[in-house]
C-alpha positions in Angstrom: 8.1 8.9 -45.6 8.4 8.3 -41.8 7.0 6.3 -38.9 5.7 7.5 -35.6 5.7 5.1 -32.6 3.8 5.9 -29.4 4.8 3.6 -26.6 2.6 3.7 -23.5 2.3 2.0 -20.1 -0.8 -0.2 -20.0 -0.9 -0.7 -16.2 -0.5 3.1 -15.7 -3.6 3.8 -17.8 -1.8 5.9 -20.4 -3.9 4.5 -23.3 -6.2 7.5 -23.6 -3.1 9.8 -23.6 -1.6 7.7 -26.4 -4.8 7.8 -28.4 -4.9 11.6 -28.0 -1.4 11.9 -29.3 -2.1 9.5 -32.2 -5.2 11.5 -33.2 -3.3 14.8 -33.1 -0.4 13.4 -35.1 -2.8 12.0 -37.7 -4.8 15.2 -38.0 -1.7 17.3 -38.5 0.7 15.1 -40.4 -1.2 12.1 -41.9 -0.1 12.9 -45.5 3.6 13.1 -44.4 3.7 9.7 -42.6 3.7 6.1 -43.6 2.6 4.7 -40.2 1.6 5.7 -36.7 1.7 2.8 -34.3 0.7 2.3 -30.7 3.1 0.1 -28.7 2.0 -1.4 -25.4 4.5 -1.2 -22.6 4.9 -1.1 -18.8 7.1 0.4 -16.1 5.6 3.9 -16.5 6.7 4.4 -20.1 5.3 7.1 -22.3 7.5 7.8 -25.3 6.9 9.1 -28.8 9.5 8.3 -31.5 10.0 9.3 -35.1 11.9 6.8 -37.2 13.4 5.3 -34.0 14.5 8.7 -32.6 12.8 9.8 -29.4 10.9 13.1 -29.8 9.1 12.9 -26.4 9.7 11.0 -23.2 7.6 11.7 -20.1 10.6 11.3 -17.9 12.3 14.3 -19.7 9.6 16.5 -21.1 6.3 18.1 -20.0 3.3 16.5 -21.6 1.8 18.8 -24.3 0.2 17.2 -27.3 0.8 20.3 -29.5 4.5 20.4 -28.5 4.8 16.7 -29.5 3.2 17.3 -32.9 5.5 20.4 -33.4 8.5 18.3 -32.5 7.6 15.6 -35.1 6.8 18.2 -37.7 10.2 20.0 -37.1 12.0 16.7 -37.7 10.2 15.7 -40.8 
């Protein structure tokens, strides 16, 4: 089983975005994962990782919750 980590910038107000991704991941993949965790960060970070490998980084990808879930599913 696998672990998803959602790191988000607290000062930037990305908590709701992180919660939206967490909810979507759990709804779609809950039975395939051991853990989904929220990691508080700063400096504009918003990154989603699966088992330590980045599947989404706001600096490199367009934000789309469905795309993030698909990327995780594809790597499982």
